[in-house]
LOTOR-651491 format. One record per residue (C-alpha): z, x, y. Coordinates in pm, 1 decimal. Layout:
% LOTOR-651491
@c3 = Z&c1 = X&c2 = Y
...
***
This chain:
% LOTOR-651491
@c3 = -10784.7&c1 = 462.5&c2 = 2548.3
@c3 = -10644.8&c1 = 188.6&c2 = 2769.5
@c3 = -10504.4&c1 = 277.0&c2 = 3111.0
@c3 = -10211.4&c1 = 95.0&c2 = 3269.8
@c3 = -10068.8&c1 = 106.1&c2 = 3620.1
@c3 = -9688.8&c1 = 94.3&c2 = 3647.1
@c3 = -9489.4&c1 = 12.1&c2 = 3961.0
@c3 = -9137.8&c1 = 152.6&c2 = 3936.9
@c3 = -8810.4&c1 = 150.6&c2 = 4128.9
@c3 = -8519.6&c1 = 384.8&c2 = 4069.3
@c3 = -8194.8&c1 = 517.2&c2 = 4203.7
@c3 = -8247.4&c1 = 891.2&c2 = 4218.5
@c3 = -7880.6&c1 = 992.0&c2 = 4225.4
@c3 = -7859.1&c1 = 1077.2&c2 = 3855.6
@c3 = -8194.9&c1 = 1253.7&c2 = 3828.0
@c3 = -8335.8&c1 = 1595.8&c2 = 3907.2
@c3 = -8628.4&c1 = 1429.5&c2 = 4080.4
@c3 = -8939.2&c1 = 1263.6&c2 = 3941.4
@c3 = -9116.1&c1 = 1550.1&c2 = 3765.3
@c3 = -9016.5&c1 = 1675.6&c2 = 3421.4
@c3 = -8836.7&c1 = 2010.8&c2 = 3434.9
@c3 = -8600.7&c1 = 2220.9&c2 = 3227.0
@c3 = -8291.5&c1 = 2173.5&c2 = 3444.0
@c3 = -8201.0&c1 = 1815.5&c2 = 3353.8
@c3 = -8290.4&c1 = 1448.9&c2 = 3334.2
@c3 = -8589.3&c1 = 1328.5&c2 = 3537.4
@c3 = -8743.5&c1 = 989.0&c2 = 3604.7
@c3 = -9078.1&c1 = 1085.2&c2 = 3451.5
@c3 = -8906.0&c1 = 1224.6&c2 = 3142.8
@c3 = -8693.8&c1 = 914.9&c2 = 3085.8
@c3 = -8995.1&c1 = 683.5&c2 = 3113.0
@c3 = -9196.6&c1 = 896.7&c2 = 2871.3
@c3 = -8914.0&c1 = 884.8&c2 = 2617.7
@c3 = -8887.7&c1 = 506.7&c2 = 2657.0
@c3 = -9263.1&c1 = 468.6&c2 = 2602.5
@c3 = -9253.8&c1 = 686.6&c2 = 2291.6
@c3 = -8981.0&c1 = 474.8&c2 = 2133.1
@c3 = -9189.7&c1 = 159.2&c2 = 2113.1
@c3 = -9551.7&c1 = 283.7&c2 = 2112.7
@c3 = -9490.8&c1 = 566.5&c2 = 1861.9
@c3 = -9721.3&c1 = 769.5&c2 = 2086.4
@c3 = -9648.4&c1 = 1043.4&c2 = 2339.7
@c3 = -9818.9&c1 = 915.6&c2 = 2655.6
@c3 = -9802.6&c1 = 1128.7&c2 = 2967.9
@c3 = -9687.3&c1 = 943.3&c2 = 3279.7
@c3 = -9893.6&c1 = 1045.5&c2 = 3583.2
@c3 = -9707.6&c1 = 965.9&c2 = 3906.0
@c3 = -9839.7&c1 = 909.1&c2 = 4255.4
@c3 = -9631.1&c1 = 1202.8&c2 = 4370.6
@c3 = -9304.3&c1 = 1386.8&c2 = 4323.3
@c3 = -8972.7&c1 = 1278.0&c2 = 4463.6
@c3 = -8694.9&c1 = 1535.2&c2 = 4492.1
@c3 = -8355.0&c1 = 1526.8&c2 = 4329.3
@c3 = -8152.9&c1 = 1238.2&c2 = 4472.7
@c3 = -8447.2&c1 = 1056.0&c2 = 4634.3
@c3 = -8491.2&c1 = 688.0&c2 = 4547.2
@c3 = -8801.8&c1 = 471.8&c2 = 4501.4
@c3 = -8878.5&c1 = 109.6&c2 = 4573.7
@c3 = -9242.3&c1 = 132.4&c2 = 4470.7
@c3 = -9334.5&c1 = 451.1&c2 = 4287.7
@c3 = -9667.8&c1 = 412.0&c2 = 4107.2
@c3 = -9775.3&c1 = 580.3&c2 = 3784.2
@c3 = -10043.5&c1 = 547.8&c2 = 3519.3
@c3 = -10035.3&c1 = 586.9&c2 = 3141.2
@c3 = -10297.5&c1 = 589.5&c2 = 2864.3
@c3 = -10234.6&c1 = 411.8&c2 = 2533.9
@c3 = -10449.7&c1 = 429.2&c2 = 2222.3
@c3 = -10446.6&c1 = 51.8&c2 = 2167.4
@c3 = -10438.4&c1 = -245.8&c2 = 2402.8
@c3 = -10099.4&c1 = -397.1&c2 = 2479.4
@c3 = -9990.5&c1 = -705.7&c2 = 2672.0
@c3 = -9882.7&c1 = -556.8&c2 = 3009.0
@c3 = -9572.6&c1 = -777.6&c2 = 3019.2
@c3 = -9469.3&c1 = -653.5&c2 = 2675.8
@c3 = -9498.7&c1 = -295.3&c2 = 2799.6
@c3 = -9279.2&c1 = -375.5&c2 = 3098.1
@c3 = -9012.3&c1 = -547.9&c2 = 2889.7
@c3 = -9010.0&c1 = -281.3&c2 = 2618.4
@c3 = -8991.6&c1 = 12.7&c2 = 2859.7
@c3 = -8708.6&c1 = -149.7&c2 = 3054.2
@c3 = -8519.5&c1 = -219.3&c2 = 2731.5
@c3 = -8544.8&c1 = 143.1&c2 = 2619.2
@c3 = -8456.8&c1 = 276.7&c2 = 2965.3
@c3 = -8106.9&c1 = 129.0&c2 = 2950.2
@c3 = -7865.8&c1 = 234.0&c2 = 3096.9
@c3 = -8073.1&c1 = 450.3&c2 = 3334.8
@c3 = -8110.7&c1 = 318.3&c2 = 3689.9
@c3 = -8488.0&c1 = 289.1&c2 = 3649.2
@c3 = -8681.8&c1 = -36.4&c2 = 3643.0
@c3 = -9050.8&c1 = -95.1&c2 = 3575.0
@c3 = -9133.4&c1 = -379.5&c2 = 3811.6
@c3 = -9487.9&c1 = -448.9&c2 = 3695.8
@c3 = -9757.5&c1 = -326.5&c2 = 3457.3
@c3 = -10132.1&c1 = -384.6&c2 = 3502.5
@c3 = -10432.9&c1 = -297.8&c2 = 3288.3
@c3 = -10664.6&c1 = -96.7&c2 = 3515.2
@c3 = -10995.0&c1 = 84.6&c2 = 3505.2
@c3 = -10988.0&c1 = 406.9&c2 = 3303.3
@c3 = -11082.4&c1 = 600.3&c2 = 3617.2
@c3 = -10772.5&c1 = 492.0&c2 = 3810.6
@c3 = -10546.2&c1 = 782.1&c2 = 3907.0
@c3 = -10205.9&c1 = 706.3&c2 = 4058.6
@c3 = -10201.2&c1 = 1030.9&c2 = 4256.4
@c3 = -10557.0&c1 = 1096.4&c2 = 4365.9
@c3 = -10656.2&c1 = 734.4&c2 = 4437.2
@c3 = -10364.1&c1 = 678.7&c2 = 4675.3
@c3 = -10481.4&c1 = 600.2&c2 = 5029.8
@c3 = -10142.9&c1 = 595.1&c2 = 5201.3
@c3 = -9780.2&c1 = 662.8&c2 = 5111.1
@c3 = -9492.5&c1 = 490.5&c2 = 5288.6
@c3 = -9140.5&c1 = 630.5&c2 = 5304.7
@c3 = -8825.2&c1 = 474.9&c2 = 5447.8
@c3 = -8520.6&c1 = 673.8&c2 = 5551.4
@c3 = -8192.8&c1 = 482.0&c2 = 5586.9
@c3 = -7910.4&c1 = 578.6&c2 = 5822.2
@c3 = -7588.5&c1 = 378.5&c2 = 5848.8
@c3 = -7450.7&c1 = 449.8&c2 = 6194.8
@c3 = -7082.2&c1 = 361.3&c2 = 6215.4
@c3 = -6740.0&c1 = 521.4&c2 = 6231.3
@c3 = -6603.7&c1 = 372.3&c2 = 5907.5
@c3 = -6696.0&c1 = 543.4&c2 = 5579.8
@c3 = -6948.1&c1 = 383.8&c2 = 5346.5
@c3 = -6843.0&c1 = 182.8&c2 = 5044.6
@c3 = -7137.5&c1 = -29.4&c2 = 4925.6
@c3 = -7404.2&c1 = 204.6&c2 = 5067.0
@c3 = -7243.9&c1 = 529.5&c2 = 4952.3
@c3 = -7518.2&c1 = 743.9&c2 = 4802.5
@c3 = -7785.2&c1 = 505.3&c2 = 4931.8
@c3 = -7795.2&c1 = 600.8&c2 = 5301.2
@c3 = -7700.8&c1 = 884.4&c2 = 5536.0
@c3 = -7368.7&c1 = 807.6&c2 = 5702.5
@c3 = -7377.1&c1 = 922.0&c2 = 6066.9
@c3 = -7054.3&c1 = 856.5&c2 = 6257.6
@c3 = -7168.1&c1 = 950.8&c2 = 6609.4
@c3 = -7348.8&c1 = 673.6&c2 = 6798.8
@c3 = -7727.6&c1 = 715.4&c2 = 6779.6
@c3 = -7981.4&c1 = 600.0&c2 = 7038.1
@c3 = -8251.8&c1 = 452.1&c2 = 6815.3
@c3 = -8477.7&c1 = 379.0&c2 = 7114.7
@c3 = -8482.6&c1 = 747.9&c2 = 7211.1
@c3 = -8541.0&c1 = 841.4&c2 = 6847.7
@c3 = -8841.3&c1 = 607.9&c2 = 6829.9
@c3 = -8981.7&c1 = 750.8&c2 = 7154.1
@c3 = -8946.1&c1 = 1104.0&c2 = 7017.6
@c3 = -9098.8&c1 = 1007.3&c2 = 6683.2
@c3 = -9428.9&c1 = 917.5&c2 = 6845.8
@c3 = -9498.5&c1 = 1287.9&c2 = 6905.6
@c3 = -9522.1&c1 = 1328.9&c2 = 6528.1
@c3 = -9809.1&c1 = 1084.8&c2 = 6488.8
@c3 = -10156.0&c1 = 1230.9&c2 = 6444.6
@c3 = -10325.3&c1 = 1536.3&c2 = 6295.4
@c3 = -10104.0&c1 = 1842.0&c2 = 6345.8
@c3 = -9989.0&c1 = 2172.9&c2 = 6208.0
@c3 = -9644.2&c1 = 2074.7&c2 = 6076.8
@c3 = -9518.5&c1 = 2425.7&c2 = 6000.2
@c3 = -9195.0&c1 = 2350.1&c2 = 6188.2
@c3 = -9119.6&c1 = 2064.9&c2 = 5948.6
@c3 = -9234.2&c1 = 2242.7&c2 = 5632.7
@c3 = -8984.3&c1 = 2357.8&c2 = 5371.0
@c3 = -8989.2&c1 = 2725.7&c2 = 5281.9
@c3 = -9034.4&c1 = 2608.6&c2 = 4921.3
@c3 = -9342.7&c1 = 2398.1&c2 = 5001.2
@c3 = -9643.0&c1 = 2475.0&c2 = 4781.4
@c3 = -9901.9&c1 = 2283.5&c2 = 4986.9
@c3 = -10212.5&c1 = 2485.2&c2 = 5067.7
@c3 = -10199.5&c1 = 2394.9&c2 = 5435.7
@c3 = -9932.0&c1 = 2277.8&c2 = 5684.9
@c3 = -10190.6&c1 = 2055.5&c2 = 5853.3
@c3 = -10134.6&c1 = 1685.9&c2 = 5782.8
@c3 = -10209.7&c1 = 1351.1&c2 = 5944.6
@c3 = -9916.2&c1 = 1119.4&c2 = 6008.8
@c3 = -10025.0&c1 = 759.2&c2 = 6064.7
@c3 = -9697.0&c1 = 594.4&c2 = 6160.9
@c3 = -9338.1&c1 = 680.4&c2 = 6249.2
@c3 = -9126.1&c1 = 379.4&c2 = 6338.3
@c3 = -8753.3&c1 = 386.7&c2 = 6418.7
@c3 = -8572.7&c1 = 52.6&c2 = 6423.9
@c3 = -8208.3&c1 = -50.5&c2 = 6443.4
@c3 = -8060.6&c1 = -356.9&c2 = 6274.8
@c3 = -7692.9&c1 = -359.8&c2 = 6363.1
@c3 = -7538.1&c1 = -54.8&c2 = 6198.8
@c3 = -7855.6&c1 = 23.3&c2 = 6002.6
@c3 = -8128.5&c1 = 249.8&c2 = 6137.0
@c3 = -8454.4&c1 = 269.3&c2 = 5941.0
@c3 = -8717.1&c1 = 537.1&c2 = 5992.0
@c3 = -9053.9&c1 = 444.0&c2 = 5841.0
@c3 = -9312.3&c1 = 719.2&c2 = 5796.5
@c3 = -9665.6&c1 = 668.1&c2 = 5662.8
@c3 = -9938.1&c1 = 918.3&c2 = 5572.5
@c3 = -10184.8&c1 = 986.6&c2 = 5297.0
@c3 = -9983.4&c1 = 1287.6&c2 = 5183.8
@c3 = -9670.1&c1 = 1479.8&c2 = 5277.1
@c3 = -9531.5&c1 = 1828.1&c2 = 5239.0
@c3 = -9206.4&c1 = 1911.7&c2 = 5062.0
@c3 = -8905.6&c1 = 1787.8&c2 = 5266.4
@c3 = -9131.6&c1 = 1684.5&c2 = 5555.6
@c3 = -8982.1&c1 = 1338.5&c2 = 5609.2
@c3 = -8625.3&c1 = 1465.3&c2 = 5575.1
@c3 = -8704.0&c1 = 1739.2&c2 = 5827.4
@c3 = -8837.5&c1 = 1476.9&c2 = 6069.3
@c3 = -8523.0&c1 = 1269.0&c2 = 6031.1
@c3 = -8283.0&c1 = 1557.4&c2 = 6088.1
@c3 = -8460.8&c1 = 1649.4&c2 = 6410.2
@c3 = -8475.3&c1 = 1286.9&c2 = 6526.6
@c3 = -8099.4&c1 = 1264.1&c2 = 6470.1
@c3 = -8057.6&c1 = 1540.6&c2 = 6730.5
@c3 = -8241.0&c1 = 1316.8&c2 = 6975.8
@c3 = -8031.8&c1 = 1014.7&c2 = 6881.5
@c3 = -7711.4&c1 = 1208.7&c2 = 6944.5
@c3 = -7836.6&c1 = 1322.2&c2 = 7285.6
@c3 = -7844.7&c1 = 1690.4&c2 = 7189.3
@c3 = -8223.2&c1 = 1691.5&c2 = 7230.5
@c3 = -8436.5&c1 = 1502.8&c2 = 7478.8
@c3 = -8727.6&c1 = 1318.0&c2 = 7312.5
@c3 = -8976.7&c1 = 1577.1&c2 = 7437.1
@c3 = -8799.2&c1 = 1844.0&c2 = 7231.4
@c3 = -8967.8&c1 = 1703.3&c2 = 6921.7
@c3 = -9306.4&c1 = 1782.0&c2 = 7076.6
@c3 = -9187.3&c1 = 2131.5&c2 = 7172.4
@c3 = -9059.8&c1 = 2194.7&c2 = 6820.7
@c3 = -9382.4&c1 = 2063.9&c2 = 6665.3
@c3 = -9604.4&c1 = 2284.7&c2 = 6881.5
@c3 = -9389.5&c1 = 2592.4&c2 = 6815.4
@c3 = -9503.1&c1 = 2597.4&c2 = 6449.0
@c3 = -9173.9&c1 = 2769.7&c2 = 6372.9
@c3 = -8937.7&c1 = 2649.4&c2 = 6099.1
@c3 = -8643.1&c1 = 2780.4&c2 = 6301.3
@c3 = -8713.5&c1 = 2510.3&c2 = 6561.3
@c3 = -8649.6&c1 = 2229.5&c2 = 6309.1
@c3 = -8323.3&c1 = 2036.0&c2 = 6308.9
@c3 = -8111.5&c1 = 2002.3&c2 = 5996.8
@c3 = -8279.5&c1 = 1861.0&c2 = 5687.0
@c3 = -8146.2&c1 = 1509.5&c2 = 5626.2
@c3 = -7981.3&c1 = 1452.7&c2 = 5285.8
@c3 = -8195.0&c1 = 1327.0&c2 = 4998.7
@c3 = -7991.1&c1 = 1015.4&c2 = 4925.1
@c3 = -8114.6&c1 = 833.1&c2 = 5235.9
@c3 = -8483.0&c1 = 864.6&c2 = 5144.4
@c3 = -8690.1&c1 = 601.4&c2 = 4961.8
@c3 = -9051.3&c1 = 610.3&c2 = 4844.9
@c3 = -9125.9&c1 = 255.3&c2 = 4953.8
@c3 = -9490.3&c1 = 179.9&c2 = 4875.7
@c3 = -9822.9&c1 = 332.0&c2 = 4775.8
@c3 = -10148.3&c1 = 182.0&c2 = 4903.6
@c3 = -10473.6&c1 = 203.9&c2 = 4704.7
***
C-alpha cells in the first residue's frame, strides 16, 4: 500500500459536513467517489477531523491508501476532474510514510471565524460570513477572548451533542482582529469539542455589542454551565484554516 496526504479546500454550504452519513452528500463521500472513478479501488479517506454541515475549509487534511504507486500530481488532477461540479478542490497531494495519520498526527488545528459587520446586507459574502448589523467593538472582543486561552473545563461552550470524553481542553490562541468591515476570530488548539468555536464566537459577539463586559466570558467559563453560553454562531462563518503536523 502507498499512503498519500491530501490538502483540501471546500465550500461547505452544499454538504452535510465532512463525514459520510445517510442523510445526504458529504465532502468525504464525494472525494471517495471521485477516487474510485479513476483508481478502480475503494480507498477510505481519513480526515484530520470532522466539520459540521455548512462549515468551510481552507486546509483540511486527509490521507488515503492506494494499492499501487501513483504520481501525486496525477492524483490531484484526476480527483479534481471527477469532483466537478462540487465546490471541493484538492490543493496538493504528497506521498508520505505509511504510518502518517491525518487525525492522530495533528499537532494543532487552526480555525477562522468570519464576521462582516455592516448595516447593508451581504452580496458577495452571503453564505461565507456571519452578517452582524450592530456595530461590534473588536478590541473588547479580543480582550474577552484572552480568558479562553489555556487549559480549562469548557463545559459552558460544549454542545449537548458533543461526544468528547472530557470537556477539558487546551486553547493555545484566540485572536480577534478587525479589517474595515471584516472581523476575524482565529482560534488554535490541538483538538476541539463539537460547536466549541461557534459557541466562543456567539459569546464574544455579546461582548462586542456591549451586552456583556469582557469579564463575563471568564464568569461564563468558570460556571461550567451550558446555560451561561451566548448564542451559537452560524456554521457558514466558520473555516478550518490549517492543520499543523
